[in-house]
SERO-4910 file (N, C-alpha, C, O; in steps of 0.05 Angstrom, whole numbers):
BEGIN
 pado doro    nc1    nc2    nc3   cac1   cac2   cac3    cc1    cc2    cc3    oc1    oc2    oc3
  Met    A    -12   -757   -232     -3   -749   -256     -4   -718   -253     17   -705   -253
  Gln    A    -30   -707   -249    -37   -684   -249    -20   -667   -228    -13   -644   -233
  Asn    A    -16   -677   -207      1   -667   -183     32   -660   -188     45   -642   -178
  Met    A     39   -678   -207     67   -677   -215     74   -657   -238     95   -644   -241
  Leu    A     48   -657   -256     48   -635   -277     49   -606   -261     65   -588   -267
  Lys    A     30   -603   -241     32   -580   -222     61   -574   -213     71   -552   -218
  Ile    A     70   -589   -202    102   -588   -188    115   -574   -212    125   -551   -212
  Gly    A    113   -592   -234    132   -581   -256    128   -551   -263    146   -535   -266
  Phe    A    105   -546   -265     98   -515   -266    103   -497   -250    105   -474   -258
  Leu    A    105   -504   -227    119   -486   -205    144   -484   -208    154   -462   -202
  Ile    A    161   -506   -216    187   -505   -217    192   -485   -243    209   -467   -241
  Leu    A    176   -490   -267    175   -469   -289    176   -440   -280    193   -424   -287
  Ala    A    152   -434   -262    146   -410   -253    171   -398   -235    176   -374   -236
  Tyr    A    183   -415   -221    204   -405   -208    229   -399   -227    244   -380   -220
  Cys    A    234   -411   -248    255   -408   -265    253   -382   -282    271   -365   -284
  Val    A    224   -380   -295    216   -359   -307    218   -330   -290    228   -309   -299
  Gly    A    206   -333   -266    205   -308   -247    233   -304   -240    238   -280   -234
  Ser    A    250   -319   -240    280   -310   -230    295   -296   -251    315   -283   -244
  Ile    A    288   -298   -277    301   -283   -295    304   -252   -289    284   -237   -290
  Pro    A    330   -244   -283    333   -218   -274    338   -200   -300    360   -195   -310
  Trp    A    316   -191   -308    321   -172   -336    334   -144   -328    343   -130   -346
  Gly    A    334   -136   -302    349   -113   -300    376   -116   -302    390   -100   -315
  Tyr    A    386   -139   -290    413   -149   -290    426   -151   -321    447   -142   -330
  Ile    A    409   -166   -335    415   -175   -363    416   -150   -379    436   -147   -394
  Leu    A    398   -133   -378    396   -106   -398    417    -88   -394    431    -79   -412
  Val    A    422    -83   -367    442    -63   -357    472    -76   -363    490    -62   -371
  Lys    A    475   -101   -361    499   -117   -365    508   -111   -398    530   -103   -405
  Ile    A    485   -115   -415    488   -115   -441    494    -90   -451    513    -86   -466
  Phe    A    476    -70   -443    476    -42   -455    497    -27   -442    514    -15   -456
  Lys    A    497    -27   -416    519    -11   -405    544    -21   -393    562     -7   -383
  Gly    A    543    -49   -395    568    -62   -385    574    -62   -353    595    -68   -342
  Lys    A    550    -52   -339    550    -48   -310    537    -73   -295    518    -84   -307
  Asp    A    545    -81   -272    532   -100   -255    512    -85   -234    521    -72   -215
  Ile    A    486    -89   -239    466    -75   -228    465    -83   -194    453    -69   -178
  Arg    A    476   -102   -188    478   -107   -160    500    -90   -144    502    -91   -119
  Glu    A    517    -76   -159    534    -60   -151    530    -31   -150    548    -15   -146
  Ile    A    499    -25   -155    490     -1   -162    469     10   -142    449     -4   -143
  Glu    A    470     28   -126    450     37   -110    435     16    -95    449      4    -79
  Ser    A    411     10    -96    401    -13    -79    412    -40    -82    412    -56    -64
  Gly    A    421    -45   -108    433    -71   -113    412    -89   -129    418   -109   -141
  Arg    A    385    -76   -127    363    -97   -136    365    -96   -163    378    -80   -175
  Thr    A    349   -117   -175    350   -119   -206    326   -111   -217    322   -119   -240
  Gly    A    307    -97   -206    282    -84   -216    288    -64   -230    310    -55   -231
  Gly    A    261    -53   -245    263    -31   -259    270     -8   -246    286      6   -259
  Thr    A    264      0   -222    274     26   -210    303     25   -211    314     43   -223
  Asn    A    318      5   -200    346      5   -199    359      7   -226    379     20   -230
  Ala    A    346     -9   -246    351     -7   -273    349     23   -285    366     31   -302
  Met    A    331     36   -278    330     65   -287    356     84   -273    367    103   -286
  Arg    A    361     78   -251    381     90   -238    406     83   -255    421    101   -263
  Ala    A    412     55   -260    436     48   -276    442     58   -301    464     66   -309
  Ala    A    417     57   -316    421     62   -348    399     78   -360    397     79   -385
  Gly    A    383     92   -343    362    115   -351    336    100   -352    332     76   -349
  Phe    A    319    123   -359    289    115   -357    280     93   -376    265     75   -369
  Pro    A    290     94   -404    281     73   -421    291     41   -411    276     21   -415
  Met    A    313     40   -400    322     15   -391    301     10   -366    286    -10   -367
  Gly    A    300     27   -349    281     17   -327    252      9   -335    239     -9   -323
  Leu    A    241     23   -357    216     20   -366    216     -9   -378    199    -25   -372
  Thr    A    234    -13   -392    237    -38   -407    239    -64   -386    225    -85   -387
  Thr    A    255    -59   -370    255    -79   -346    231    -84   -332    224   -107   -326
  Ala    A    217    -63   -326    192    -67   -314    172    -84   -327    161   -103   -316
  Met    A    168    -73   -357    150    -86   -371    158   -116   -375    140   -133   -373
  Leu    A    185   -124   -380    190   -154   -382    189   -168   -354    187   -193   -353
  Asp    A    190   -151   -330    186   -166   -305    154   -172   -302    145   -192   -290
  Ile    A    138   -153   -313    108   -156   -313    102   -181   -330     88   -200   -322
  Leu    A    113   -181   -355    109   -205   -374    119   -231   -367    108   -251   -377
  Lys    A    138   -232   -353    147   -256   -346    126   -270   -328    121   -294   -332
  Ser    A    113   -255   -307     97   -267   -292     67   -273   -303     53   -293   -299
  Ala    A     60   -249   -318     35   -254   -329     33   -278   -348     12   -292   -350
  Ser    A     57   -283   -364     56   -301   -386     54   -331   -369     39   -347   -379
  Val    A     67   -337   -350     67   -361   -333     34   -369   -324     21   -389   -328
  Val    A     27   -348   -311     -1   -349   -303    -20   -356   -324    -36   -374   -322
  Trp    A    -17   -340   -348    -36   -348   -371    -33   -374   -380    -53   -384   -390
  Ile    A     -9   -389   -379     -4   -412   -386    -19   -432   -368    -33   -451   -376
  Val    A    -15   -427   -342    -28   -445   -321    -57   -442   -324    -69   -463   -326
  Lys    A    -70   -420   -324    -94   -419   -325   -110   -434   -352   -132   -444   -351
  Tyr    A    -95   -434   -369   -104   -447   -399   -103   -477   -392   -122   -490   -400
  Ile    A    -86   -488   -379    -80   -518   -375    -96   -528   -352   -105   -550   -351
  Phe    A    -99   -509   -330   -115   -518   -308   -136   -496   -302   -133   -480   -284
  Pro    A   -158   -494   -318   -174   -472   -317   -191   -469   -291   -203   -448   -285
  Asp    A   -191   -494   -275   -209   -490   -251   -197   -492   -226   -209   -494   -204
  Ser    A   -167   -491   -229   -151   -495   -205   -145   -466   -195   -123   -455   -197
  Tyr    A   -164   -456   -184   -160   -423   -180   -135   -419   -154   -120   -399   -155
  Trp    A   -135   -436   -137   -116   -430   -118    -85   -438   -129    -65   -428   -120
  Phe    A    -87   -454   -148    -61   -460   -163    -57   -439   -178    -33   -433   -177
  His    A    -73   -421   -196    -66   -401   -211    -51   -378   -186    -28   -368   -189
  Val    A    -66   -373   -166    -53   -353   -142    -25   -360   -135     -7   -343   -134
  Leu    A    -20   -390   -129      4   -399   -119     24   -396   -138     47   -390   -131
  Thr    A     16   -399   -168     35   -399   -191     48   -369   -190     73   -365   -190
  Ala    A     26   -349   -189     33   -322   -192     51   -311   -167     65   -292   -170
  Leu    A     48   -325   -141     62   -317   -117     88   -328   -122    109   -315   -116
  Val    A     88   -351   -132    120   -362   -141    136   -345   -157    160   -343   -152
  Thr    A    125   -330   -176    141   -314   -194    149   -286   -177    169   -273   -183
  Val    A    132   -280   -156    140   -257   -142    166   -267   -123    186   -252   -119
  Ile    A    163   -291   -113    185   -297    -92    210   -301   -109    231   -292   -101
  Ser    A    207   -315   -134    230   -322   -148    245   -296   -160    269   -297   -166
  His    A    232   -278   -162    242   -248   -174    256   -238   -152    277   -224   -156
  Asn    A    248   -242   -128    268   -229   -102    285   -248    -94    303   -239    -80
  Tyr    A    286   -273    -99    306   -291    -92    313   -310   -117    307   -334   -118
  Ser    A    325   -296   -134    333   -307   -158    353   -331   -160    374   -330   -147
  Ile    A    347   -355   -176    364   -377   -170    390   -364   -192    412   -373   -189
  Tyr    A    385   -346   -210    409   -342   -226    423   -319   -214    443   -310   -225
  Met    A    416   -310   -193    434   -287   -177    446   -296   -150    452   -281   -132
  Ile    A    449   -321   -150    466   -337   -129    495   -328   -131    506   -331   -153
  Arg    A    509   -319   -111    537   -318   -113    550   -313    -85    536   -310    -65
  Arg    A    577   -313    -85    590   -308    -53    596   -281    -54    603   -271    -75
  Asp    A    595   -266    -31    601   -240    -22    634   -242    -18    646   -263    -18
  Gln    A    645   -219    -15    670   -215     -5    680   -233     18    704   -240     19
  Asn    A    662   -240     37    663   -254     58    665   -282     54    674   -298     71
  Gly    A    655   -288     26    652   -319     29    623   -329     30    617   -351     22
  Lys    A    606   -310     40    574   -316     47    563   -319     22    571   -306      3
  Ile    A    544   -338     20    525   -343     -3    503   -324     -1    492   -322     21
  Thr    A    495   -311    -22    477   -290    -19    458   -297    -48    467   -310    -67
  Val    A    433   -286    -48    412   -290    -66    404   -263    -72    394   -248    -55
  Gly    A    408   -255    -97    400   -225   -107    374   -228   -121    365   -249   -128
  Gly    A    362   -202   -125    336   -201   -139    325   -172   -132    340   -154   -124
  Gly    A    299   -170   -137    282   -147   -140    272   -141   -110    283   -146    -89
  Ala    A    244   -130   -116    234   -122    -93    205   -136    -92    192   -139    -72
  Gly    A    196   -146   -120    171   -157   -124    151   -144   -136    133   -157   -145
  Gly    A    152   -118   -138    127   -101   -147    118   -109   -174     95   -115   -178
  Thr    A    138   -108   -195    132   -112   -220    122   -139   -229    104   -141   -246
  Pro    A    133   -161   -216    124   -191   -219     92   -190   -205     74   -205   -213
  Ala    A     89   -174   -186     66   -173   -171     43   -161   -191     20   -169   -194
  Val    A     53   -143   -200     30   -132   -225     29   -150   -247      8   -150   -259
  Gly    A     49   -165   -255     46   -186   -275     24   -208   -264      4   -215   -276
  Gly    A     31   -216   -241     10   -237   -231    -21   -227   -232    -39   -240   -243
  Ile    A    -24   -204   -220    -52   -189   -227    -61   -191   -254    -82   -201   -261
  Val    A    -43   -179   -270    -50   -177   -301    -54   -210   -309    -74   -214   -323
  Gly    A    -42   -229   -302    -43   -255   -306    -74   -269   -300    -87   -285   -313
  Leu    A    -78   -258   -277   -108   -263   -267   -128   -251   -281   -147   -264   -288
  Trp    A   -126   -225   -288   -145   -206   -301   -132   -190   -321   -128   -167   -313
  Trp    A   -126   -193   -344   -109   -174   -358   -118   -148   -364   -102   -133   -375
  Pro    A   -143   -138   -358   -151   -112   -366   -142    -94   -338   -146    -70   -337
  Ser    A   -130   -110   -315   -124    -96   -295   -101    -74   -301    -99    -52   -290
  Ile    A    -84    -85   -322    -63    -68   -330    -66    -38   -332    -49    -21   -325
  Phe    A    -95    -31   -344   -103     -6   -353   -111     11   -325   -117     34   -327
  Ile    A   -110     -1   -298   -113     11   -275    -85     14   -263    -76     36   -257
  Leu    A    -72     -9   -259    -45     -9   -245    -30      9   -257    -24     27   -241
  Ile    A    -20     13   -283     -1     24   -295     -4     55   -290     16     69   -286
  Pro    A    -30     66   -292    -31     94   -287    -30     98   -256    -20    119   -248
  Ala    A    -40     79   -237    -36     83   -209     -9     84   -200     -3     99   -182
  Gly    A      9     67   -213     37     63   -206     48     93   -212     58    106   -194
  Tyr    A     46    103   -238     56    125   -248     48    149   -231     63    169   -230
  Phe    A     26    149   -220     15    174   -201     31    170   -178     45    189   -172
  Val    A     33    148   -163     48    145   -138     80    157   -140     91    172   -124
  Val    A     91    146   -166    121    149   -167    122    179   -177    136    194   -163
  Met    A    112    187   -194    114    214   -205    104    235   -189    118    255   -186
  Ile    A     79    232   -179     65    255   -164     69    252   -136     70    273   -124
  Ile    A     71    229   -120     72    229    -93    104    228    -94    114    246    -81
  Gly    A    121    213   -106    146    216   -108    161    190    -96    186    189    -95
  Tyr    A    147    172    -88    164    148    -78    160    121    -92    138    109    -93
  Ala    A    180    113   -102    179     88   -121    173     66   -102    157     48   -108
  Ser    A    185     67    -76    179     43    -59    150     41    -52    139     19    -51
  Leu    A    136     64    -45    110     64    -41     88     54    -63     65     45    -59
  Ala    A    103     58    -91     82     45   -110     85     14   -106     66     -1   -103
  Thr    A    115      5   -105    116    -21   -102     98    -37    -81     88    -59    -85
  Leu    A     95    -18    -56     81    -29    -34     48    -28    -39     34    -44    -29
  Ser    A     40    -10    -55     13     -8    -60     -1    -20    -82    -26    -22    -81
  Leu    A     14    -27   -103      2    -38   -127    -10    -66   -119    -32    -72   -128
  Pro    A      0    -80   -105     -9   -109   -100    -40   -104    -85    -60   -119    -89
  Leu    A    -39    -84    -69    -65    -82    -58    -87    -69    -72   -110    -73    -67
  Ile    A    -77    -51    -93    -99    -40   -111   -107    -65   -128   -130    -68   -136
  Gly    A    -86    -82   -133    -92   -104   -150   -118   -122   -137   -138   -128   -150
  Ser    A   -112   -129   -107   -131   -142    -96   -158   -131    -94   -178   -144    -96
  Leu    A   -157   -104    -88   -184    -91    -92   -199    -91   -118   -224    -92   -120
  Ile    A   -180    -92   -139   -195    -93   -170   -208   -122   -169   -232   -126   -176
  Leu    A   -192   -139   -162   -204   -169   -160   -227   -171   -143   -247   -183   -150
  Leu    A   -224   -158   -120   -251   -160   -103   -273   -146   -119   -295   -158   -120
  Val    A   -271   -125   -129   -295   -113   -140   -308   -128   -164   -332   -127   -170
  Arg    A   -288   -144   -178   -298   -163   -203   -310   -186   -190   -328   -198   -202
  Phe    A   -302   -194   -163   -314   -221   -152   -343   -212   -144   -363   -226   -147
  Ile    A   -345   -184   -131   -374   -175   -123   -392   -171   -148   -415   -179   -151
  Arg    A   -379   -158   -166   -398   -149   -189   -404   -172   -210   -427   -172   -219
  Ile    A   -388   -189   -217   -387   -209   -235   -389   -239   -226   -399   -256   -240
  Gly    A   -378   -243   -201   -374   -273   -190   -348   -287   -199   -348   -312   -198
  Thr    A   -328   -274   -208   -305   -291   -212   -290   -298   -189   -297   -289   -167
  Pro    A   -269   -316   -192   -261   -329   -171   -252   -311   -144   -236   -293   -146
  Trp    A   -262   -318   -121   -257   -303   -102   -228   -308    -87   -218   -293    -69
  Gln    A   -216   -330    -97   -188   -339    -92   -168   -320    -99   -148   -315    -86
  Tyr    A   -174   -308   -123   -154   -290   -135   -148   -265   -119   -126   -254   -120
  Ile    A   -170   -257   -102   -171   -230    -82   -142   -235    -67   -129   -215    -61
  Phe    A   -134   -261    -59   -116   -262    -39    -88   -260    -50    -69   -258    -35
  Phe    A    -85   -260    -80    -57   -260    -92    -43   -236    -80    -21   -236    -69
  Gly    A    -59   -213    -84    -46   -187    -77    -37   -183    -51    -16   -171    -46
  Leu    A    -54   -195    -30    -48   -197     -2    -21   -211      3     -2   -201     16
  Leu    A    -20   -232     -8      3   -250     -3     28   -243    -14     49   -247     -2
  Ala    A     27   -232    -37     47   -215    -53     56   -188    -38     78   -178    -41
  Glu    A     38   -179    -23     45   -156     -2     66   -166     16     89   -157     17
  Val    A     59   -185     29     75   -199     49    104   -199     40    121   -187     52
  Val    A    108   -214     18    135   -215      8    146   -188      0    169   -183      7
  Ile    A    134   -172    -12    142   -143    -16    150   -129      9    172   -119     10
  Val    A    135   -128     27    140   -113     54    166   -124     64    184   -110     71
  Trp    A    167   -152     64    197   -165     76    218   -149     59    235   -134     70
  Ala    A    217   -152     33    238   -144     14    246   -115     20    270   -107     18
  Leu    A    223    -98     28    228    -66     27    227    -58     56    216    -36     62
  Arg    A    236    -74     73    241    -64    104    256    -44    107    249    -26    122
  Pro    A    284    -41     91    298    -16     94    282      9     86    284     30     98
  Asn    A    264      7     63    250     29     51    229     38     67    225     62     68
  Ile    A    214     19     82    192     23     94    201     44    121    188     63    128
  Lys    A    228     36    135    238     48    156    242     80    148    236     99    162
  Arg    A    254     83    120    261    108    112    236    128    105    237    153    106
  Leu    A    214    111     98    188    121     93    177    137    119    171    161    120
  Ile    A    176    119    139    168    127    166    185    149    177    175    166    190
  Asn    A    213    148    170    231    170    182    231    198    164    240    219    170
  Gly    A    218    192    140    219    218    122    245    219    106    252    239     93
  Thr    A    260    197    107    290    200     93    287    187     64    305    192     48
  Glu    A    266    171     56    264    158     30    273    179      8    269    203      9
  Arg    A    284    167    -12    294    178    -35    263    189    -52    244    175    -59
  Ile    A    267    217    -56    242    224    -71    247    224   -101    269    231   -110
  Val    A    227    215   -117    236    215   -151    212    231   -160    197    244   -146
  Gly    A    212    227   -187    189    241   -205    189    270   -202    210    283   -198
  Ile    A    164    283   -204    161    308   -208    168    320   -178    179    342   -179
  Arg    A    163    311   -158    167    323   -131    199    322   -131    209    341   -120
  Ala    A    217    304   -142    245    312   -143    253    334   -159    268    351   -151
  Lys    A    242    334   -181    251    355   -200    245    385   -183    261    403   -184
  Thr    A    221    388   -169    214    408   -158    231    416   -137    238    439   -136
  Lys    A    240    397   -119    260    402   -100    288    411   -110    299    430    -99
  Asn    A    298    398   -131    321    403   -140    321    437   -152    342    451   -153
  Gln    A    296    447   -160    298    473   -168    295    492   -146    297    516   -151
  Glu    A    289    485   -123    288    504    -98    314    515    -91    316    530    -72
***
């Protein structure tokens, strides 16, 4: 019975994680299809490109909340199933990238599955596992985006920072060691999604954002 209940919660996690907040908000407030803009992803970065900073920030916060909320519910119902907490959080990242609501046929008739890159739901998963981590992750993400100047690098780095936070908590307080692996597993999903961005980072052609972008435009 408990296994069936867990399967039900994994399905719930997939459905909630699939909610494409960027697509919904940009469609409602700007009448645009975010999938046709820039990277075509439904996350906060592309929502910001499509509709401005407030829309991007709102999208990011909602994407964090959707993952965190599912993990909080699962932790409450299955308090000692630590690997299940990790799995639930991971499912929200995967479903964000491959949203069941973003399935469509392209111009060639091929079925495609849209979504984001997984950074914000990964942050949400970490927040779900330990909520005070948001006070470290948000400033860290802001620093990487605004100062270093690469949104994709922030997406790639935050899950690893999250795993480091949970590692420190395990060493100092003895919280579940299983939680450490969530950020590492989420990183694999994100790296796969950001393959084109990683190539551009290596080649030095990735889009610069934040303060560095403003400085460059003034030169």
